[in-house]
All heavy atoms as an XYZ file, in Angstrom:
834
protein
N      26.523    -55.916     20.201
C      26.049    -54.651     19.667
C      24.524    -54.704     19.575
O      23.956    -55.664     19.086
C      26.669    -54.418     18.289
C      26.264    -53.111     17.651
S      27.098    -52.794     16.077
C      28.626    -52.119     16.669
N      23.878    -53.660     20.060
C      22.422    -53.583     20.027
C      21.941    -53.331     18.601
O      22.662    -52.772     17.770
C      21.934    -52.449     20.917
C      22.149    -52.680     22.387
C      21.600    -51.524     23.177
C      21.805    -51.709     24.659
N      21.291    -50.581     25.426
N      20.704    -53.741     18.345
C      20.108    -53.559     17.021
C      20.085    -52.082     16.630
O      20.400    -51.728     15.494
C      18.688    -54.136     17.016
C      18.034    -54.159     15.676
C      16.669    -54.820     15.758
C      15.994    -54.844     14.412
N      14.675    -55.486     14.485
N      19.750    -51.190     17.566
C      19.687    -49.757     17.265
C      21.078    -49.204     16.940
O      21.222    -48.352     16.067
C      19.067    -48.983     18.431
O      19.839    -49.151     19.606
N      22.101    -49.702     17.633
C      23.467    -49.266     17.351
C      23.906    -49.732     15.973
O      24.557    -49.004     15.234
C      24.426    -49.793     18.419
C      24.228    -49.186     19.785
C      25.051    -49.877     20.855
O      25.362    -51.089     20.712
O      25.384    -49.220     21.856
N      23.538    -50.956     15.639
C      23.876    -51.503     14.330
C      23.191    -50.718     13.217
O      23.816    -50.374     12.209
C      23.486    -52.980     14.255
C      23.843    -53.710     12.963
C      25.337    -53.629     12.691
C      23.400    -55.159     13.051
N      21.910    -50.391     13.407
C      21.179    -49.592     12.416
C      21.855    -48.232     12.220
O      22.009    -47.764     11.095
C      19.725    -49.377     12.851
C      18.832    -50.551     12.604
C      17.409    -50.201     12.994
C      16.444    -51.311     12.721
N      15.073    -50.954     13.068
N      22.255    -47.593     13.329
C      22.912    -46.286     13.245
C      24.241    -46.392     12.518
O      24.574    -45.563     11.681
C      23.110    -45.686     14.643
C      23.714    -44.309     14.641
C      22.865    -43.295     13.898
O      21.650    -43.340     13.902
N      23.513    -42.364     13.211
N      25.005    -47.429     12.818
C      26.291    -47.643     12.165
C      26.101    -47.856     10.659
O      26.832    -47.273      9.852
C      27.005    -48.846     12.782
C      28.385    -49.180     12.218
C      29.347    -48.021     12.419
C      28.926    -50.433     12.883
N      25.102    -48.631     10.292
C      24.818    -48.870      8.872
C      24.431    -47.570      8.188
O      24.927    -47.265      7.099
C      23.721    -49.940      8.707
C      24.269    -51.306      9.129
C      23.190    -49.981      7.278
C      23.226    -52.392      9.253
N      23.564    -46.778      8.814
C      23.164    -45.492      8.231
C      24.366    -44.569      8.044
O      24.487    -43.894      7.033
C      22.106    -44.807      9.092
C      20.722    -45.363      8.904
C      19.694    -44.543      9.637
C      18.319    -45.061      9.351
N      17.281    -44.217      9.896
N      25.263    -44.542      9.031
C      26.459    -43.706      8.928
C      27.361    -44.169      7.789
O      27.893    -43.341      7.045
C      27.217    -43.709     10.252
C      26.509    -42.958     11.357
C      27.168    -43.124     12.718
O      28.239    -43.763     12.814
O      26.588    -42.626     13.680
N      27.521    -45.477      7.662
C      28.357    -46.012      6.586
C      27.736    -45.737      5.219
O      28.436    -45.382      4.279
C      28.585    -47.515      6.770
C      29.570    -47.837      7.863
C      30.946    -47.239      7.620
O      31.495    -47.374      6.512
O      31.486    -46.608      8.548
N      26.436    -45.874      5.126
C      25.741    -45.576      3.866
C      25.910    -44.104      3.516
O      26.225    -43.760      2.378
C      24.252    -45.964      3.953
C      24.101    -47.486      3.963
C      23.455    -45.361      2.790
C      22.706    -47.971      4.286
N      25.735    -43.238      4.493
C      25.904    -41.797      4.260
C      27.331    -41.489      3.813
O      27.543    -40.671      2.913
C      25.554    -41.016      5.518
N      28.287    -42.154      4.420
C      29.699    -41.950      4.059
C      29.951    -42.377      2.610
O      30.573    -41.642      1.841
C      30.597    -42.753      5.012
C      32.071    -42.619      4.726
C      32.868    -43.459      5.705
C      34.331    -43.509      5.326
N      35.086    -44.428      6.184
N      29.448    -43.542      2.259
C      29.632    -44.042      0.896
C      28.953    -43.124     -0.109
O      29.518    -42.793     -1.147
C      29.088    -45.487      0.778
C      29.990    -46.433      1.566
C      28.987    -45.924     -0.683
C      29.408    -47.822      1.770
N      27.742    -42.674      0.215
C      27.030    -41.777     -0.695
C      27.738    -40.443     -0.852
O      27.781    -39.876     -1.942
C      25.588    -41.558     -0.227
C      24.649    -42.751     -0.382
C      23.289    -42.424      0.203
C      24.526    -43.160     -1.834
N      28.296    -39.931      0.239
C      28.998    -38.641      0.144
C      30.283    -38.768     -0.671
O      30.696    -37.829     -1.335
C      29.290    -38.072      1.531
O      30.252    -38.848      2.194
N      30.888    -39.942     -0.615
C      32.092    -40.171     -1.409
C      31.763    -40.394     -2.880
O      32.571    -40.152     -3.749
C      32.848    -41.387     -0.861
C      33.452    -41.155      0.501
C      33.995    -42.424      1.133
O      33.831    -43.521      0.546
O      34.572    -42.330      2.221
N      30.559    -40.864     -3.124
C      30.125    -41.145     -4.489
C      29.464    -39.892     -5.063
O      28.376    -39.516     -4.676
C      29.137    -42.321     -4.476
C      28.682    -42.696     -5.853
O      29.031    -42.045     -6.834
N      27.898    -43.741     -5.942
N      30.128    -39.264     -5.986
C      29.639    -37.996     -6.541
C      28.634    -38.193     -7.672
O      28.210    -37.238     -8.297
C      30.816    -37.143     -7.029
C      31.814    -36.811     -5.950
C      31.204    -35.945     -4.896
C      32.251    -35.587     -3.850
N      31.719    -35.052     -2.653
N      28.291    -39.430     -7.969
C      27.348    -39.692     -9.051
C      25.969    -39.133     -8.715
O      25.551    -39.114     -7.560
C      27.217    -41.196     -9.301
C      28.477    -41.782     -9.874
O      29.248    -41.090    -10.523
N      28.692    -43.055     -9.626
N      25.290    -38.715     -9.746
C      23.926    -38.232     -9.587
C      23.007    -39.434     -9.378
O      23.327    -40.540     -9.791
C      23.501    -37.456    -10.831
C      24.264    -36.169    -11.025
C      23.769    -35.443    -12.247
C      24.541    -34.143    -12.443
N      24.114    -33.442    -13.648
N      21.862    -39.211     -8.758
C      20.893    -40.306     -8.587
C      20.550    -40.937     -9.938
O      20.551    -40.272    -10.973
C      19.684    -39.614     -7.973
C      20.248    -38.419     -7.273
C      21.390    -37.966     -8.142
N      20.227    -42.215     -9.903
C      19.950    -42.964    -11.121
C      18.459    -43.194    -11.376
O      18.061    -43.451    -12.501
C      20.640    -44.334    -11.077
O      20.161    -45.058     -9.939
C      22.151    -44.182    -11.006
N      17.646    -43.137    -10.313
C      16.226    -43.440    -10.433
C      15.399    -42.497     -9.559
O      15.925    -41.890     -8.631
C      15.943    -44.879     -9.993
C      16.498    -45.909    -10.902
N      17.840    -46.203    -10.954
C      15.893    -46.715    -11.803
C      18.044    -47.156    -11.849
N      16.874    -47.489    -12.381
N      14.091    -42.420     -9.875
C      13.172    -41.718     -8.979
C      11.915    -42.549     -8.825
O      11.515    -43.283     -9.740
C      12.879    -40.302     -9.451
C      12.019    -40.170    -10.659
C      11.770    -38.690    -10.947
C      10.919    -38.540    -12.195
N      10.635    -37.143    -12.481
N      11.310    -42.443     -7.672
C      10.128    -43.230     -7.353
C       8.906    -42.693     -8.084
O       8.667    -41.489     -8.116
C       9.879    -43.209     -5.843
O       8.737    -43.971     -5.538
N       8.129    -43.609     -8.652
C       6.891    -43.226     -9.334
C       5.689    -43.317     -8.402
O       4.586    -42.962     -8.796
C       6.655    -44.135    -10.554
C       7.719    -43.991    -11.627
C       7.356    -44.635    -12.949
C       7.007    -46.075    -12.903
N       6.865    -46.707    -14.232
N       5.892    -43.794     -7.172
C       4.807    -43.953     -6.202
C       5.286    -43.518     -4.815
O       6.486    -43.440     -4.561
C       4.309    -45.417     -6.124
C       3.749    -45.889     -7.461
C       5.395    -46.355     -5.638
N       4.333    -43.256     -3.941
C       4.655    -43.052     -2.532
C       4.885    -44.414     -1.898
O       4.207    -45.392     -2.235
C       3.500    -42.358     -1.799
C       3.381    -40.900     -2.148
O       4.372    -40.205     -2.348
N       2.163    -40.412     -2.229
N       5.821    -44.475     -0.968
C       6.097    -45.687     -0.203
C       5.738    -45.422      1.249
O       6.071    -44.369      1.798
C       7.572    -46.062     -0.303
C       7.951    -46.581     -1.649
C       8.256    -45.846     -2.762
C       8.043    -47.937     -2.042
N       8.540    -46.663     -3.812
C       8.418    -47.972     -3.394
C       7.844    -49.153     -1.382
C       8.593    -49.153     -4.093
C       8.038    -50.331     -2.083
C       8.402    -50.320     -3.421
N       5.084    -46.374      1.891
C       4.655    -46.236      3.275
C       5.303    -47.303      4.139
O       5.457    -48.456      3.719
C       3.135    -46.359      3.387
C       2.435    -45.138      2.864
C       2.196    -44.976      1.509
C       2.058    -44.116      3.717
C       1.588    -43.843      1.016
C       1.439    -42.976      3.243
C       1.211    -42.839      1.897
O       0.614    -41.707      1.416
N       5.654    -46.905      5.366
C       6.169    -47.851      6.348
C       4.982    -48.352      7.156
O       4.175    -47.557      7.645
C       7.211    -47.210      7.261
C       7.751    -48.188      8.266
C       8.661    -49.160      7.876
C       7.315    -48.172      9.582
C       9.144    -50.095      8.783
C       7.788    -49.107     10.493
C       8.696    -50.060     10.084
O       9.158    -50.986     10.977
N       4.869    -49.671      7.303
C       3.785    -50.287      8.067
C       4.326    -50.578      9.466
O       5.177    -51.462      9.642
C       3.300    -51.595      7.393
C       2.976    -51.372      5.907
C       2.104    -52.157      8.157
C       1.973    -50.300      5.611
N       3.847    -49.813     10.435
C       4.326    -49.970     11.808
C       3.816    -51.275     12.412
O       2.826    -51.848     11.949
C       3.870    -48.773     12.646
C       4.448    -47.458     12.137
C       3.857    -46.232     12.799
O       3.001    -46.367     13.699
O       4.261    -45.125     12.409
N       4.474    -51.723     13.468
C       4.109    -52.989     14.120
C       2.685    -52.990     14.657
O       2.047    -54.042     14.710
C       5.085    -53.304     15.257
C       6.470    -53.655     14.730
O       6.577    -54.096     13.561
O       7.451    -53.459     15.467
N       2.171    -51.829     15.041
C       0.821    -51.742     15.607
C      -0.230    -51.337     14.569
O      -1.362    -51.025     14.914
C       0.798    -50.758     16.774
C       1.140    -49.345     16.337
O       1.611    -49.117     15.218
N       0.919    -48.399     17.224
N       0.118    -51.366     13.318
C      -0.788    -50.935     12.256
C      -1.944    -51.920     12.062
O      -1.808    -53.117     12.306
C      -0.020    -50.805     10.931
O      -0.898    -50.491      9.878
N      -3.081    -51.386     11.580
C      -4.185    -52.263     11.216
C      -4.137    -52.621      9.724
O      -5.073    -53.197      9.180
C      -5.534    -51.656     11.604
C      -5.810    -50.293     10.973
O      -4.943    -49.767     10.245
O      -6.902    -49.758     11.209
N      -3.032    -52.292      9.061
C      -2.827    -52.671      7.661
C      -2.754    -54.196      7.580
O      -2.077    -54.826      8.389
C      -1.530    -52.054      7.132
C      -1.298    -52.271      5.652
C      -1.849    -51.411      4.710
C      -0.538    -53.329      5.192
C      -1.644    -51.594      3.354
C      -0.323    -53.528      3.834
C      -0.882    -52.658      2.923
O      -0.679    -52.856      1.578
N      -3.454    -54.804      6.617
C      -3.405    -56.272      6.515
C      -2.026    -56.754      6.057
O      -1.351    -56.075      5.297
C      -4.475    -56.582      5.461
C      -4.631    -55.327      4.673
C      -4.311    -54.194      5.609
N      -1.637    -57.899      6.533
C      -0.358    -58.477      6.108
C       0.759    -58.175      7.078
O       0.544    -57.606      8.153
N       1.980    -58.547      6.690
C       3.142    -58.380      7.571
C       3.385    -56.916      7.973
O       3.128    -56.004      7.203
C       4.303    -58.899      6.734
C       3.687    -59.785      5.707
C       2.338    -59.196      5.431
N       3.867    -56.749      9.170
C       4.175    -55.414      9.707
C       5.686    -55.190      9.657
O       6.453    -56.091      9.391
C       3.688    -55.295     11.154
C       2.273    -55.762     11.415
C       1.239    -54.973     10.667
C      -0.167    -55.397     11.058
N      -0.951    -55.913      9.989
N       6.098    -53.949      9.917
C       7.525    -53.645      9.952
C       8.161    -53.688      8.583
O       9.299    -54.105      8.436
N       7.429    -53.266      7.573
C       7.936    -53.292      6.203
C       7.433    -52.063      5.460
O       6.611    -51.311      5.964
C       7.483    -54.546      5.474
C       5.960    -54.580      5.277
C       5.503    -55.873      4.627
N       4.048    -55.868      4.490
C       3.412    -56.113      3.362
N       4.075    -56.386      2.271
N       2.092    -56.107      3.323
N       7.923    -51.878      4.255
C       7.429    -50.797      3.417
C       6.599    -51.384      2.288
O       6.860    -52.501      1.829
C       8.589    -49.974      2.820
O       9.465    -50.845      2.110
C       9.347    -49.234      3.900
N       5.578    -50.624      1.875
C       4.741    -51.033      0.745
C       4.513    -49.820     -0.155
O       4.416    -48.692      0.318
C       3.386    -51.628      1.174
C       3.566    -52.914      1.953
C       2.565    -50.645      1.957
N       4.409    -50.066     -1.456
C       4.110    -48.965     -2.371
C       2.621    -48.673     -2.373
O       1.805    -49.566     -2.150
C       4.565    -49.514     -3.729
C       4.384    -50.994     -3.612
C       4.664    -51.316     -2.173
N       2.271    -47.438     -2.606
C       0.875    -47.065     -2.797
C       0.579    -47.314     -4.273
O       0.652    -46.410     -5.101
C       0.653    -45.596     -2.423
C      -0.810    -45.188     -2.485
O      -1.667    -46.078     -2.667
O      -1.087    -43.989     -2.357
N       0.320    -48.585     -4.605
C       0.193    -48.985     -5.997
C      -0.833    -50.110     -6.130
O      -1.206    -50.749     -5.139
C       1.541    -49.460     -6.526
N      -1.243    -50.356     -7.353
C      -2.187    -51.424     -7.644
C      -1.628    -52.748     -7.130
O      -0.443    -53.027     -7.249
C      -2.416    -51.501     -9.152
C      -3.510    -52.453     -9.552
C      -3.795    -52.435    -11.035
O      -3.662    -51.360    -11.657
O      -4.146    -53.495    -11.565
N      -2.496    -53.559     -6.561
C      -2.073    -54.841     -6.022
C      -1.803    -54.796     -4.530
O      -1.598    -55.815     -3.894
N      -1.798    -53.597     -3.961
C      -1.605    -53.418     -2.523
C      -2.798    -52.657     -1.970
O      -3.358    -51.799     -2.651
C      -0.328    -52.606     -2.226
C       0.931    -53.343     -2.555
C       1.460    -53.320     -3.836
C       1.582    -54.077     -1.581
C       2.621    -54.000     -4.148
C       2.749    -54.768     -1.880
C       3.264    -54.730     -3.165
N      -3.193    -52.974     -0.739
C      -4.233    -52.178     -0.097
C      -3.703    -50.773      0.087
O      -2.520    -50.570      0.351
C      -4.606    -52.781      1.264
C      -5.341    -54.103      1.113
O      -6.339    -54.125      0.389
O      -4.893    -55.096      1.717
N      -4.566    -49.780     -0.063
C      -4.173    -48.375      0.059
C      -3.653    -48.108      1.469
O      -4.434    -48.044      2.411
C      -5.367    -47.492     -0.267
C      -5.057    -46.021     -0.167
O      -4.002    -45.628      0.300
N      -5.976    -45.207     -0.616
N      -2.346    -47.939      1.649
C      -1.790    -47.768      2.999
C      -2.253    -46.496      3.703
O      -2.267    -46.442      4.925
C      -0.280    -47.763      2.780
C      -0.070    -47.546      1.341
C      -1.315    -47.920      0.626
N      -2.672    -45.478      2.936
C      -3.090    -44.208      3.548
C      -4.346    -44.365      4.403
O      -4.563    -43.587      5.314
C      -3.348    -43.156      2.475
C      -2.109    -42.713      1.741
C      -2.437    -41.640      0.725
C      -3.128    -42.276     -0.463
N      -3.276    -41.409     -1.610
N      -5.169    -45.352      4.104
C      -6.447    -45.467      4.813
C      -6.360    -46.294      6.097
O      -7.345    -46.474      6.776
C      -7.529    -46.016      3.883
C      -7.385    -47.456      3.503
C      -8.521    -47.887      2.584
C      -8.446    -49.381      2.294
N      -9.525    -49.826      1.451
N      -5.172    -46.758      6.445
C      -5.006    -47.558      7.650
C      -4.237    -46.786      8.714
O      -3.374    -45.967      8.404
C      -4.252    -48.861      7.335
C      -5.012    -49.785      6.446
C      -4.811    -49.772      5.076
C      -5.950    -50.662      6.970
C      -5.509    -50.623      4.242
C      -6.664    -51.507      6.140
C      -6.443    -51.491      4.776
N      -4.555    -47.079      9.971
C      -3.817    -46.489     11.089
C      -2.467    -47.194     11.196
O      -2.345    -48.366     10.873
C      -4.584    -46.662     12.397
C      -5.868    -45.892     12.456
C      -6.596    -46.145     13.757
C      -7.933    -45.430     13.754
N      -8.730    -45.796     14.927
N      -1.461    -46.459     11.655
C      -0.150    -47.060     11.883
C       0.688    -47.187     10.628
O       1.544    -48.056     10.540
N       0.425    -46.309      9.667
C       1.275    -46.266      8.478
C       1.808    -44.849      8.343
O       1.131    -43.898      8.723
C       0.502    -46.640      7.191
O      -0.518    -45.681      6.950
C      -0.112    -48.023      7.296
N       3.006    -44.708      7.838
C       3.548    -43.365      7.641
C       4.296    -43.294      6.319
O       4.909    -44.275      5.880
C       4.431    -42.931      8.800
C       5.785    -43.560      8.854
C       6.629    -42.981      9.991
O       6.258    -43.174     11.158
O       7.658    -42.355      9.695
N       4.205    -42.129      5.692
C       4.900    -41.909      4.432
C       6.392    -42.072      4.675
O       6.957    -41.463      5.573
C       4.586    -40.515      3.891
C       5.185    -40.165      2.533
C       4.694    -41.110      1.445
C       4.837    -38.723      2.170
N       7.033    -42.908      3.892
C       8.449    -43.238      4.082
C       9.298    -42.632      2.972
O      10.298    -41.992      3.238
C       8.584    -44.763      4.129
C       9.951    -45.270      4.470
C      10.500    -45.056      5.734
C      10.692    -45.990      3.544
C      11.756    -45.542      6.052
C      11.945    -46.478      3.858
C      12.471    -46.251      5.108
O      13.713    -46.732      5.422
N       8.907    -42.860      1.729
C       9.580    -42.269      0.572
C       8.499    -41.688     -0.328
O       7.592    -42.396     -0.747
C      10.441    -43.296     -0.187
C      11.633    -43.722      0.686
C      10.921    -42.722     -1.516
C      12.558    -44.729      0.042
N       8.601    -40.409     -0.589
C       7.599    -39.685     -1.365
C       7.788    -39.905     -2.867
O       8.912    -40.028     -3.353
C       7.715    -38.193     -1.034
C       6.617    -37.347     -1.563
C       6.792    -35.920     -1.070
C       5.686    -35.042     -1.606
N       5.804    -33.674     -1.152
N       6.672    -39.935     -3.578
C       6.701    -40.025     -5.040
C       7.595    -38.903     -5.574
O       7.509    -37.761     -5.137
C       5.278    -39.875     -5.586
C       5.183    -39.933     -7.078
C       3.736    -39.778     -7.526
C       3.634    -39.799     -9.033
N       2.224    -39.694     -9.463
N       8.458    -39.236     -6.536
C       9.372    -38.251     -7.113
C      10.720    -38.179     -6.433
O      11.628    -37.498     -6.910
N      10.881    -38.897     -5.318
C      12.159    -38.911     -4.608
C      13.219    -39.580     -5.465
O      12.994    -40.638     -6.044
C      12.026    -39.655     -3.261
O      11.087    -38.950     -2.446
C      13.356    -39.748     -2.538
N      14.381    -38.947     -5.531
C      15.479    -39.476     -6.332
C      16.449    -40.260     -5.455
O      16.599    -39.978     -4.273
C      16.229    -38.335     -7.014
C      15.367    -37.596     -8.018
C      16.109    -36.432     -8.625
C      15.207    -35.673     -9.590
N      15.884    -34.511    -10.163
N      17.082    -41.249     -6.078
C      18.055    -42.065     -5.360
C      18.738    -43.026     -6.298
O      18.784    -42.805     -7.511
N      19.248    -44.101     -5.729
C      20.041    -45.071     -6.469
C      19.407    -46.451     -6.374
O      19.012    -46.875     -5.295
C      21.455    -45.142     -5.900
C      22.183    -43.858     -6.063
C      23.036    -43.525     -7.080
C      22.124    -42.694     -5.222
N      23.498    -42.242     -6.914
C      22.948    -41.705     -5.778
C      21.439    -42.391     -4.053
C      23.124    -40.455     -5.219
C      21.602    -41.140     -3.487
C      22.445    -40.190     -4.072
N      19.363    -47.142     -7.499
C      18.892    -48.524     -7.530
C      20.104    -49.427     -7.693
O      20.955    -49.196     -8.546
C      17.918    -48.726     -8.668
N      20.167    -50.424     -6.841
C      21.277    -51.372     -6.903
C      20.732    -52.743     -6.509
O      20.256    -52.926     -5.386
C      22.387    -50.954     -5.950
O      23.426    -51.905     -5.962
N      20.778    -53.674     -7.440
C      20.242    -55.007     -7.153
C      18.759    -54.931     -6.869
O      17.997    -54.395     -7.660
N      18.353    -55.403     -5.699
C      16.943    -55.380     -5.343
C      16.613    -54.288     -4.323
O      15.639    -54.386     -3.596
C      16.496    -56.747     -4.811
C      17.168    -57.106     -3.504
O      18.123    -56.461     -3.085
N      16.676    -58.129     -2.861
N      17.430    -53.225     -4.300
C      17.235    -52.148     -3.319
C      17.302    -50.777     -3.989
O      18.127    -50.541     -4.864
C      18.319    -52.259     -2.245
C      18.177    -51.265     -1.121
C      19.150    -51.566     -0.002
C      20.396    -50.744     -0.146
N      21.288    -50.822      1.003
N      16.396    -49.896     -3.573
C      16.438    -48.486     -3.954
C      16.723    -47.714     -2.683
O      16.102    -47.941     -1.645
C      15.087    -48.028     -4.532
C      14.983    -46.535     -4.695
C      15.509    -45.905     -5.812
C      14.364    -45.749     -3.734
C      15.426    -44.522     -5.967
C      14.270    -44.376     -3.872
C      14.801    -43.761     -4.991
N      17.682    -46.792     -2.760
C      18.036    -45.988     -1.594
C      17.998    -44.521     -1.966
O      18.563    -44.110     -2.979
C      19.432    -46.363     -1.119
C      19.823    -45.651      0.155
C      21.142    -46.175      0.675
O      21.389    -47.380      0.606
O      21.929    -45.341      1.137
N      17.310    -43.723     -1.139
C      17.239    -42.290     -1.424
C      18.439    -41.560     -0.830
O      19.309    -42.162     -0.198
C      15.909    -41.694     -0.962
C      15.752    -41.589      0.550
O      16.735    -41.780      1.298
O      14.636    -41.293      0.991
N      18.482    -40.251     -1.035
C      19.632    -39.446     -0.604
C      19.744    -39.340      0.913
O      20.785    -38.963      1.432
C      19.552    -38.067     -1.244
C      19.667    -38.148     -2.760
C      19.372    -36.848     -3.478
O      18.245    -36.336     -3.339
O      20.276    -36.361     -4.186
N      18.677    -39.709      1.645
C      18.708    -39.676      3.107
C      19.073    -41.030      3.712
O      19.103    -41.173      4.933
C      17.350    -39.225      3.652
C      17.028    -37.787      3.280
O      17.963    -36.970      3.212
O      15.837    -37.496      3.043
N      19.293    -42.029      2.857
C      19.645    -43.352      3.361
C      18.464    -44.266      3.597
O      18.625    -45.383      4.073
N      17.239    -43.808      3.285
C      16.064    -44.668      3.407
C      16.050    -45.627      2.224
O      16.341    -45.236      1.107
C      14.780    -43.835      3.396
C      14.732    -42.857      4.541
O      15.048    -43.196      5.666
N      14.345    -41.640      4.250
N      15.701    -46.888      2.475
C      15.680    -47.823      1.362
C      14.410    -48.662      1.348
O      13.779    -48.855      2.383
C      16.926    -48.722      1.369
C      17.006    -49.603      2.587
O      16.337    -50.653      2.598
O      17.734    -49.246      3.533
N      14.061    -49.099      0.147
C      12.910    -49.972     -0.072
C      13.309    -51.018     -1.104
O      14.328    -50.884     -1.781
C      11.663    -49.194     -0.577
C      11.157    -48.225      0.478
C      11.950    -48.466     -1.874
N      12.481    -52.041     -1.228
C      12.731    -53.060     -2.241
C      12.590    -52.437     -3.626
O      11.642    -51.715     -3.903
C      11.725    -54.200     -2.084
C      11.941    -55.329     -3.051
C      10.929    -56.452     -2.874
O      10.021    -56.346     -2.044
O      11.065    -57.440     -3.602
N      13.556    -52.695     -4.489
C      13.512    -52.149     -5.837
C      12.718    -53.074     -6.746
O      13.031    -54.249     -6.886
C      14.915    -51.961     -6.410
C      14.889    -51.513     -7.861
C      14.580    -50.205     -8.173
C      15.115    -52.399     -8.893
C      14.523    -49.779     -9.503
C      15.068    -51.993    -10.215
C      14.763    -50.683    -10.508
O      14.691    -50.271    -11.811
N      11.672    -52.531     -7.336
C      10.901    -53.214     -8.372
C      10.751    -52.204     -9.495
O      10.225    -51.108     -9.287
C       9.544    -53.656     -7.848
C       9.635    -54.757     -6.804
C       8.274    -55.259     -6.424
C       8.398    -56.384     -5.415
N       7.097    -56.906     -5.039
N      11.220    -52.557    -10.669
C      11.307    -51.622    -11.798
C      10.007    -50.888    -12.086
O      10.030    -49.711    -12.453
C      11.781    -52.357    -13.045
N       8.863    -51.542    -11.891
C       7.588    -50.892    -12.217
C       7.266    -49.695    -11.323
O       6.411    -48.886    -11.664
C       6.428    -51.896    -12.204
C       6.145    -52.528    -10.858
C       6.832    -53.874    -10.655
O       7.927    -54.094    -11.206
O       6.260    -54.701     -9.916
N       7.943    -49.555    -10.205
C       7.677    -48.449     -9.271
C       8.718    -47.332     -9.371
O       8.665    -46.372     -8.602
C       7.616    -48.957     -7.839
C       6.585    -50.040     -7.649
C       6.912    -51.226     -6.996
C       5.284    -49.902     -8.116
C       5.976    -52.228     -6.813
C       4.350    -50.899     -7.946
C       4.689    -52.054     -7.290
O       3.765    -53.044     -7.121
N       9.664    -47.466    -10.286
C      10.731    -46.480    -10.411
C      10.954    -46.099    -11.854
O      10.698    -46.882    -12.772
C      12.039    -47.013     -9.807
C      11.926    -47.244     -8.331
C      11.543    -48.479     -7.833
C      12.162    -46.216     -7.443
C      11.394    -48.686     -6.472
C      12.022    -46.404     -6.082
C      11.636    -47.649     -5.595
N      11.434    -44.894    -12.044
C      11.749    -44.385    -13.373
C      13.239    -44.108    -13.431
O      13.794    -43.476    -12.529
C      10.960    -43.084    -13.585
C      11.184    -42.402    -14.894
C      10.362    -41.124    -14.987
O       9.228    -41.077    -14.469
O      10.882    -40.158    -15.555
N      13.875    -44.593    -14.480
C      15.308    -44.342    -14.652
C      15.504    -42.877    -15.059
O      14.777    -42.356    -15.896
C      15.886    -45.266    -15.714
C      17.399    -45.181    -15.811
C      17.944    -46.405    -16.516
C      19.423    -46.351    -16.678
N      20.193    -46.416    -15.458
N      16.450    -42.212    -14.436
C      16.766    -40.816    -14.742
C      17.815    -40.812    -15.839
O      18.883    -41.427    -15.694
C      17.301    -40.075    -13.505
C      16.247    -40.061    -12.401
C      17.731    -38.664    -13.873
C      16.756    -39.529    -11.069
N      17.520    -40.145    -16.941
C      18.494    -40.085    -18.025
C      19.584    -39.081    -17.670
O      19.331    -38.058    -17.050
C      17.829    -39.710    -19.340
O      17.135    -38.493    -19.209
N      20.791    -39.395    -18.060
C      21.937    -38.555    -17.699
C      22.218    -37.539    -18.742
O      21.886    -37.541    -19.841
C      23.162    -39.426    -17.469
C      22.960    -40.293    -16.267
C      24.209    -41.034    -15.902
C      23.958    -41.822    -14.636
N      25.082    -42.229    -13.949
C-alpha cells in the first residue's frame, strides 16, 4: 500500500469514527498552527506542524509554511494529539489549547 493510499484510508477512518461519535468538541486551539513544508526556509525539522507561539520562530515570516489549524478551531484532545473536525491533527500540548466547558 502506498503512503498516499494509507493516509487517505486513515483520514476516511477518522472521519467515520468522528461521524459516529456525536460528542461535541472538547478543546479549541489558542494559537494558529502552521505546517512546515519540506522546501521551507523555516529553521529546524521540516514536514511538521508548529504553533505560532513563544519559543518558536514566527512561522508566518518564512517561505514554505502554510496555516494548518486556525486559532479558535474546535476539536478533540486525546493523549498527545489534538484533532479538528476536518481530521487535521497536531501534537497536543495543554498550553496551546483551551478546554471547552460542556
